[in-house]
The first five atom37 places (N, CA, C, CB, O) and aatype in JSON, in Angstrom:
{
  "aatype": [12, 15, 5, 10, 10, 5, 2, 14, 14, 3, 7, 13, 3, 3, 10, 14, 19, 3, 5, 5, 9, 3, 18, 19, 5, 16, 10, 17, 3, 1, 9, 0, 0, 1, 6, 3, 1, 10, 14, 19, 14, 0, 17, 8, 5, 6, 19, 10, 3, 0, 1, 10, 0, 6, 18, 5, 0, 2, 14, 3, 0, 7, 1, 14, 17, 6, 6, 19, 6, 0, 3, 10, 1, 15, 1, 10, 19, 15, 1, 1],
  "atom_mask": [
    [1, 1, 1, 1, 1],
    [1, 1, 1, 1, 1],
    [1, 1, 1, 1, 1],
    [1, 1, 1, 1, 1],
    [1, 1, 1, 1, 1],
    [1, 1, 1, 1, 1],
    [1, 1, 1, 1, 1],
    [1, 1, 1, 1, 1],
    [1, 1, 1, 1, 1],
    [1, 1, 1, 1, 1],
    [1, 1, 1, 0, 1],
    [1, 1, 1, 1, 1],
    [1, 1, 1, 1, 1],
    [1, 1, 1, 1, 1],
    [1, 1, 1, 1, 1],
    [1, 1, 1, 1, 1],
    [1, 1, 1, 1, 1],
    [1, 1, 1, 1, 1],
    [1, 1, 1, 1, 1],
    [1, 1, 1, 1, 1],
    [1, 1, 1, 1, 1],
    [1, 1, 1, 1, 1],
    [1, 1, 1, 1, 1],
    [1, 1, 1, 1, 1],
    [1, 1, 1, 1, 1],
    [1, 1, 1, 1, 1],
    [1, 1, 1, 1, 1],
    [1, 1, 1, 1, 1],
    [1, 1, 1, 1, 1],
    [1, 1, 1, 1, 1],
    [1, 1, 1, 1, 1],
    [1, 1, 1, 1, 1],
    [1, 1, 1, 1, 1],
    [1, 1, 1, 1, 1],
    [1, 1, 1, 1, 1],
    [1, 1, 1, 1, 1],
    [1, 1, 1, 1, 1],
    [1, 1, 1, 1, 1],
    [1, 1, 1, 1, 1],
    [1, 1, 1, 1, 1],
    [1, 1, 1, 1, 1],
    [1, 1, 1, 1, 1],
    [1, 1, 1, 1, 1],
    [1, 1, 1, 1, 1],
    [1, 1, 1, 1, 1],
    [1, 1, 1, 1, 1],
    [1, 1, 1, 1, 1],
    [1, 1, 1, 1, 1],
    [1, 1, 1, 1, 1],
    [1, 1, 1, 1, 1],
    [1, 1, 1, 1, 1],
    [1, 1, 1, 1, 1],
    [1, 1, 1, 1, 1],
    [1, 1, 1, 1, 1],
    [1, 1, 1, 1, 1],
    [1, 1, 1, 1, 1],
    [1, 1, 1, 1, 1],
    [1, 1, 1, 1, 1],
    [1, 1, 1, 1, 1],
    [1, 1, 1, 1, 1],
    [1, 1, 1, 1, 1],
    [1, 1, 1, 0, 1],
    [1, 1, 1, 1, 1],
    [1, 1, 1, 1, 1],
    [1, 1, 1, 1, 1],
    [1, 1, 1, 1, 1],
    [1, 1, 1, 1, 1],
    [1, 1, 1, 1, 1],
    [1, 1, 1, 1, 1],
    [1, 1, 1, 1, 1],
    [1, 1, 1, 1, 1],
    [1, 1, 1, 1, 1],
    [1, 1, 1, 1, 1],
    [1, 1, 1, 1, 1],
    [1, 1, 1, 1, 1],
    [1, 1, 1, 1, 1],
    [1, 1, 1, 1, 1],
    [1, 1, 1, 1, 1],
    [1, 1, 1, 1, 1],
    [1, 1, 1, 1, 1]
  ],
  "atom_positions": [
    [[0.83, -1.17, 0.0], [0.0, 0.02, 0.04], [0.87, 1.24, -0.02], [-0.86, 0.04, 1.29], [1.98, 1.24, 0.49]],
    [[0.39, 2.26, -0.63], [1.12, 3.52, -0.62], [0.86, 4.29, 0.63], [0.77, 4.34, -1.8], [-0.2, 4.18, 1.23]],
    [[1.85, 5.08, 1.03], [1.79, 5.85, 2.26], [1.16, 7.19, 1.92], [3.22, 6.03, 2.91], [1.57, 7.85, 0.97]],
    [[0.18, 7.58, 2.69], [-0.49, 8.89, 2.53], [0.35, 9.97, 3.19], [-1.92, 8.86, 3.16], [0.65, 9.91, 4.38]],
    [[0.73, 10.97, 2.4], [1.52, 12.03, 3.0], [0.62, 12.99, 3.74], [2.34, 12.78, 1.93], [-0.33, 13.55, 3.19]],
    [[0.94, 13.16, 5.01], [0.17, 14.07, 5.83], [0.69, 15.49, 5.83], [0.12, 13.57, 7.21], [-0.03, 16.45, 6.11]],
    [[1.96, 15.6, 5.52], [2.62, 16.89, 5.54], [3.45, 17.06, 4.26], [3.5, 17.03, 6.8], [3.94, 16.09, 3.69]],
    [[3.6, 18.34, 3.83], [4.48, 18.59, 2.64], [5.87, 18.22, 2.97], [4.44, 20.06, 2.17], [6.21, 18.06, 4.15]],
    [[6.74, 18.07, 1.93], [8.12, 17.71, 2.21], [8.87, 18.86, 2.97], [8.86, 17.39, 0.87], [8.47, 20.02, 2.95]],
    [[9.96, 18.45, 3.65], [10.71, 19.45, 4.42], [11.08, 20.63, 3.53], [11.98, 18.82, 5.05], [11.45, 20.46, 2.37]],
    [[10.97, 21.81, 4.1], [11.32, 23.02, 3.41], [10.21, 23.63, 2.57], [0.0, 0.0, 0.0], [10.34, 24.77, 2.12]],
    [[9.1, 22.91, 2.36], [8.01, 23.39, 1.55], [7.42, 24.71, 2.15], [6.92, 22.29, 1.44], [7.21, 25.69, 1.43]],
    [[7.18, 24.69, 3.46], [6.58, 25.86, 4.08], [7.51, 27.07, 4.09], [6.16, 25.53, 5.5], [7.07, 28.2, 4.27]],
    [[8.75, 26.83, 3.9], [9.73, 27.99, 3.84], [9.78, 28.66, 2.46], [11.16, 27.5, 4.21], [10.34, 29.75, 2.32]],
    [[9.21, 28.01, 1.47], [9.23, 28.58, 0.11], [8.25, 29.73, 0.03], [8.88, 27.52, -0.96], [7.26, 29.73, 0.76]],
    [[8.51, 30.71, -0.84], [7.49, 31.74, -1.12], [6.25, 31.11, -1.75], [8.07, 32.84, -2.06], [6.34, 30.06, -2.39]],
    [[5.08, 31.74, -1.56], [3.85, 31.15, -2.01], [3.88, 30.84, -3.5], [2.71, 32.06, -1.68], [3.36, 29.8, -3.9]],
    [[4.46, 31.71, -4.35], [4.5, 31.45, -5.75], [5.29, 30.12, -6.07], [5.12, 32.65, -6.47], [4.94, 29.37, -6.98]],
    [[6.35, 29.89, -5.3], [7.08, 28.66, -5.51], [6.33, 27.43, -5.02], [8.41, 28.74, -4.83], [6.44, 26.35, -5.59]],
    [[5.56, 27.63, -3.94], [4.73, 26.53, -3.44], [3.69, 26.16, -4.48], [4.04, 26.9, -2.11], [3.43, 24.99, -4.72]],
    [[3.11, 27.15, -5.09], [2.08, 26.95, -6.14], [2.74, 26.22, -7.32], [1.44, 28.34, -6.61], [2.18, 25.25, -7.84]],
    [[3.92, 26.69, -7.74], [4.61, 26.03, -8.85], [4.9, 24.59, -8.5], [5.91, 26.76, -9.21], [4.74, 23.72, -9.36]],
    [[5.3, 24.28, -7.29], [5.56, 22.94, -6.87], [4.32, 22.04, -6.94], [6.11, 22.95, -5.5], [4.39, 20.91, -7.43]],
    [[3.2, 22.55, -6.45], [1.96, 21.81, -6.48], [1.51, 21.6, -7.93], [0.89, 22.53, -5.67], [1.01, 20.53, -8.27]],
    [[1.68, 22.61, -8.76], [1.28, 22.52, -10.18], [2.13, 21.45, -10.88], [1.44, 23.91, -10.91], [1.62, 20.67, -11.69]],
    [[3.44, 21.43, -10.57], [4.33, 20.42, -11.14], [3.88, 19.02, -10.73], [5.79, 20.68, -10.7], [3.85, 18.11, -11.56]],
    [[3.54, 18.84, -9.44], [3.04, 17.54, -9.0], [1.75, 17.17, -9.72], [2.81, 17.55, -7.48], [1.59, 16.02, -10.14]],
    [[0.83, 18.12, -9.88], [-0.41, 17.77, -10.56], [-0.12, 17.43, -12.05], [-1.44, 18.95, -10.46], [-0.73, 16.5, -12.59]],
    [[0.78, 18.15, -12.69], [1.15, 17.88, -14.07], [1.67, 16.44, -14.19], [2.23, 18.89, -14.56], [1.37, 15.75, -15.17]],
    [[2.42, 16.0, -13.22], [2.97, 14.64, -13.28], [1.87, 13.6, -13.15], [4.02, 14.43, -12.17], [1.89, 12.56, -13.81]],
    [[0.9, 13.92, -12.26], [-0.24, 12.97, -12.1], [-1.1, 12.97, -13.35], [-1.12, 13.35, -10.87], [-1.46, 11.9, -13.84]],
    [[-1.42, 14.14, -13.86], [-2.32, 14.29, -15.08], [-1.68, 13.72, -16.31], [-2.66, 15.78, -15.35], [-2.39, 13.33, -17.23]],
    [[-0.36, 13.64, -16.37], [0.31, 13.06, -17.52], [0.0, 11.55, -17.72], [1.8, 13.25, -17.36], [0.19, 10.98, -18.8]],
    [[-0.48, 10.96, -16.65], [-0.79, 9.52, -16.71], [-2.34, 9.38, -16.68], [-0.09, 8.71, -15.49], [-2.93, 8.85, -15.74]],
    [[-2.96, 9.88, -17.77], [-4.44, 9.98, -17.86], [-5.11, 8.64, -17.58], [-4.85, 10.49, -19.27], [-6.19, 8.59, -17.0]],
    [[-4.45, 7.53, -18.0], [-5.04, 6.21, -17.85], [-5.2, 5.86, -16.41], [-4.22, 5.18, -18.53], [-5.97, 4.94, -16.11]],
    [[-4.55, 6.51, -15.5], [-4.63, 6.2, -14.07], [-5.53, 7.16, -13.29], [-3.25, 6.23, -13.47], [-5.74, 6.98, -12.09]],
    [[-6.08, 8.2, -14.0], [-6.96, 9.16, -13.31], [-8.34, 8.62, -13.21], [-6.97, 10.5, -14.01], [-8.92, 8.28, -14.24]],
    [[-8.91, 8.54, -12.08], [-10.31, 8.08, -11.95], [-11.3, 9.19, -12.5], [-10.63, 7.75, -10.42], [-11.13, 10.39, -12.3]],
    [[-12.32, 8.66, -13.18], [-13.39, 9.59, -13.64], [-14.6, 9.25, -12.88], [-13.67, 9.51, -15.17], [-15.14, 8.16, -13.05]],
    [[-15.07, 10.16, -12.02], [-16.33, 9.85, -11.27], [-17.49, 9.56, -12.23], [-16.71, 11.04, -10.33], [-17.55, 10.1, -13.34]],
    [[-18.4, 8.7, -11.78], [-19.57, 8.36, -12.61], [-20.35, 9.6, -13.02], [-20.49, 7.39, -11.87], [-20.8, 9.7, -14.16]],
    [[-20.51, 10.55, -12.09], [-21.3, 11.7, -12.39], [-20.68, 12.59, -13.46], [-21.52, 12.46, -11.16], [-21.4, 13.27, -14.19]],
    [[-19.33, 12.58, -13.56], [-18.66, 13.32, -14.67], [-19.05, 12.65, -15.99], [-17.07, 13.32, -14.48], [-19.38, 13.34, -16.96]],
    [[-19.01, 11.32, -16.03], [-19.31, 10.62, -17.27], [-20.79, 10.85, -17.64], [-19.01, 9.08, -17.12], [-21.12, 10.97, -18.82]],
    [[-21.67, 10.92, -16.63], [-23.09, 11.2, -16.87], [-23.31, 12.59, -17.5], [-23.87, 11.09, -15.55], [-24.09, 12.77, -18.44]],
    [[-22.59, 13.55, -16.94], [-22.7, 14.96, -17.52], [-22.18, 14.96, -18.92], [-21.89, 16.02, -16.66], [-22.81, 15.53, -19.81]],
    [[-21.04, 14.34, -19.16], [-20.52, 14.3, -20.55], [-21.46, 13.59, -21.52], [-19.16, 13.61, -20.58], [-21.67, 14.04, -22.64]],
    [[-22.01, 12.47, -21.07], [-22.94, 11.78, -21.89], [-24.2, 12.6, -22.26], [-23.32, 10.55, -21.2], [-24.68, 12.57, -23.39]],
    [[-24.7, 13.34, -21.23], [-25.91, 14.21, -21.46], [-25.54, 15.35, -22.44], [-26.47, 14.82, -20.08], [-26.31, 15.65, -23.35]],
    [[-24.38, 15.97, -22.25], [-24.0, 17.05, -23.13], [-23.78, 16.55, -24.56], [-22.74, 17.72, -22.6], [-24.15, 17.21, -25.53]],
    [[-23.16, 15.36, -24.69], [-22.96, 14.86, -26.01], [-24.32, 14.5, -26.68], [-22.03, 13.65, -25.97], [-24.49, 14.73, -27.87]],
    [[-25.25, 13.94, -25.92], [-26.58, 13.65, -26.49], [-27.28, 14.98, -26.87], [-27.45, 12.84, -25.47], [-27.95, 15.02, -27.9]],
    [[-27.15, 16.0, -26.11], [-27.74, 17.3, -26.41], [-27.14, 17.87, -27.71], [-27.51, 18.27, -25.22], [-27.87, 18.37, -28.57]],
    [[-25.84, 17.79, -27.84], [-25.16, 18.26, -29.03], [-25.62, 17.45, -30.26], [-23.63, 18.16, -28.85], [-25.92, 18.02, -31.31]],
    [[-25.67, 16.14, -30.12], [-26.03, 15.29, -31.27], [-27.51, 15.55, -31.65], [-25.81, 13.76, -30.92], [-27.87, 15.44, -32.83]],
    [[-28.34, 15.88, -30.72], [-29.75, 16.17, -31.06], [-29.93, 17.5, -31.74], [-30.59, 16.14, -29.81], [-30.89, 17.68, -32.5]],
    [[-29.01, 18.47, -31.49], [-29.13, 19.77, -32.08], [-27.76, 20.38, -32.26], [-30.0, 20.67, -31.24], [-27.4, 21.3, -31.52]],
    [[-26.96, 19.9, -33.23], [-25.59, 20.34, -33.39], [-25.41, 21.82, -33.78], [-24.94, 19.49, -34.41], [-24.32, 22.37, -33.63]],
    [[-26.43, 22.45, -34.25], [-26.29, 23.8, -34.71], [-26.69, 24.83, -33.59], [-27.15, 23.99, -35.98], [-26.72, 26.03, -33.84]],
    [[-27.0, 24.35, -32.41], [-27.49, 25.21, -31.34], [-26.36, 26.01, -30.7], [-28.21, 24.38, -30.28], [-26.61, 27.05, -30.1]],
    [[-25.14, 25.55, -30.81], [-24.03, 26.24, -30.15], [-23.32, 27.17, -31.08], [0.0, 0.0, 0.0], [-23.7, 27.37, -32.24]],
    [[-22.23, 27.77, -30.51], [-21.38, 28.66, -31.3], [-19.95, 28.16, -31.22], [-21.49, 30.12, -30.8], [-19.6, 27.51, -30.23]],
    [[-19.11, 28.44, -32.19], [-17.77, 27.99, -32.17], [-17.04, 28.7, -31.01], [-17.08, 28.25, -33.53], [-17.36, 29.84, -30.67]],
    [[-16.06, 28.02, -30.41], [-15.32, 28.57, -29.29], [-14.67, 29.93, -29.68], [-14.24, 27.55, -28.83], [-14.67, 30.87, -28.88]],
    [[-14.13, 30.01, -30.86], [-13.48, 31.24, -31.23], [-14.44, 32.46, -31.18], [-12.89, 31.09, -32.63], [-14.05, 33.56, -30.81]],
    [[-15.67, 32.23, -31.56], [-16.66, 33.33, -31.5], [-16.99, 33.68, -30.03], [-17.99, 32.93, -32.26], [-17.09, 34.86, -29.69]],
    [[-17.15, 32.67, -29.17], [-17.45, 32.9, -27.78], [-16.29, 33.63, -27.14], [-17.73, 31.57, -27.05], [-16.49, 34.6, -26.4]],
    [[-15.07, 33.17, -27.42], [-13.84, 33.8, -26.85], [-13.74, 35.27, -27.28], [-12.55, 33.02, -27.3], [-13.4, 36.14, -26.48]],
    [[-14.03, 35.55, -28.59], [-13.92, 36.93, -29.07], [-14.94, 37.79, -28.31], [-14.15, 37.01, -30.62], [-14.62, 38.91, -27.92]],
    [[-16.13, 37.29, -28.11], [-17.16, 38.05, -27.39], [-16.73, 38.36, -26.0], [-18.44, 37.3, -27.35], [-16.89, 39.49, -25.54]],
    [[-16.17, 37.34, -25.29], [-15.72, 37.5, -23.9], [-14.58, 38.53, -23.81], [-15.27, 36.13, -23.31], [-14.54, 39.36, -22.9]],
    [[-13.65, 38.44, -24.76], [-12.52, 39.38, -24.73], [-13.01, 40.8, -25.0], [-11.44, 38.99, -25.77], [-12.53, 41.76, -24.4]],
    [[-13.98, 40.92, -25.9], [-14.56, 42.21, -26.18], [-15.25, 42.85, -24.95], [-15.54, 42.09, -27.3], [-15.12, 44.04, -24.66]],
    [[-15.98, 41.96, -24.25], [-16.62, 42.5, -23.0], [-15.59, 42.92, -21.96], [-17.56, 41.44, -22.38], [-15.77, 43.92, -21.26]],
    [[-14.53, 42.15, -21.85], [-13.48, 42.5, -20.87], [-12.82, 43.85, -21.23], [-12.39, 41.37, -20.82], [-12.56, 44.66, -20.34]],
    [[-12.58, 44.07, -22.5], [-11.97, 45.29, -22.93], [-12.84, 46.47, -22.67], [-11.62, 45.22, -24.35], [-12.39, 47.54, -22.27]],
    [[-14.14, 46.26, -22.92], [-15.1, 47.43, -22.74], [-15.31, 47.77, -21.28], [-16.48, 47.12, -23.38], [-15.77, 48.87, -20.98]],
    [[-14.99, 46.88, -20.37], [-15.14, 47.16, -18.92], [-13.95, 47.96, -18.36], [-15.28, 45.85, -18.14], [-14.04, 48.49, -17.25]],
    [[-12.9, 48.03, -19.06], [-11.67, 48.74, -18.6], [-11.79, 50.21, -18.71], [-10.45, 48.29, -19.38], [-10.86, 50.94, -18.36]]
  ]
}
């Protein structure tokens, strides 16, 4: 069995917060790189299945990501 780490490695708490975040992100990237080992909760699969069925039933209902992104960026610029 693997050992559950209760505390971060020695010296972690002494790092500046930005380095702590980088460390945690690096750990997550290592975990995520092994997609075949990541569990997918059943409810995630259910949501994906429902969204796929909705798209297949009406594929023209949405907008391309590029269009949505451009609209969002435009809104952000106008708020400044």
